[in-house]
Steps between C-alpha positions, in 0.01 A plus 500: 500500500522875434879449451437240240251728321750786502806282390315307226619556153419357157816301432613465126841351547558163685791293612503141360486347849187278519220560747410210726168323478440590864546877444271485199230319699529757776438775247197320360365441852515862553302555185243244616444711824371797300138605537279388217139595404251259656799295596516363141886484508511521127867401452715219394874529468716319244871520595748461214874466520748346258360333200135560595571877521680492155193318355265776640712769382529354145114513485525871612764571233279350233220723617702806487612411147132445402392823662718693263319354213155436616454707823242406767580833661548740209460821704780373726758452220707778660576280794605188312865574527456514878338155492810372309721652775270336758558163329887548532447578885287179527780287331748644749295439818551152647120446551178623347174452674202509278175605666186343358125591588333170485159668513600754217306536190656546155597851405317432174174406682202740508381504849218657709515761776522239774761300336701817443484597869625149593790549254583846661481349855716203407752726325516717829553173711775397271664824516494480887665150475762639268587797728532257797735279290725807399520610864569153622783481250646816628476372854692189389775700331391418151402727215189482289328648191111498464443450125197574291672502159398144452185628350663583168548128479174409656387226252829333494533505882153350541594220271826439696292498820288198398234564767180662569504852625668812389873596536505835697847592566861369546739561782869478434696405818873483589789656683516860367806627332411858522374742771287753315404827652119537566294636213340831550152481651225764481472724796239388750285819466465421120340173556284529821176682522356541858118515533332568842 
C-alpha cells in the first residue's frame, strides 16, 4: 500500500479507453471499506459515463456560467478559471463518480453545534473513502482526479442529482495519458510537533 501512496498522482489527461464496470465497482468497494465516524458510512456513489456523464457536465457548465454573473462563492472568483479547466478534464475522463452524502445538510442551512460536528465527521469519513478510491485506482493501473470544483456549480449539480443529500465531490477515473512528477510536499519537520 505504501507504494500506491507514493506513486499516486492527480491525473488530468486521460486516454479514451473505457473503464470496465468491474474495475469501477472495485474502486467503490475500496471506498466503502474506509473508516467512518460512528460507522455512519455517509456515502453514496453515482457513476456516470457516456450520455449520463455529458448530462451531469452540462449542469456543471451551466453553474460555472451562472457563477460568473451571480456568484455563490464570490471570494473564490480567482479559482473559477481552474474550475473550467477541471470541467475539460472531466469531459475527457471515461468515467466520473459523484460522491453524495445522503445524511448531509444543505450548505445554506443554519445548523447548531451538534449538527456541525456531524457534518465535520461525515466529511472526514467521505475523505477517507475518496482516498481509498484514489489508491485503489492506482493499484488497478488507473488514474484519478479528486474534484471539489463542483461547488462553483453547487445549485445546478444538486438539481441534476435529483435526490436527498449533498453532493460532496467527484472523482474522474480513467487510464492516464500522462505521468506527472510528484508535487512538492512540505518538509516533515515543518508539519509535525512532538509533545512528551
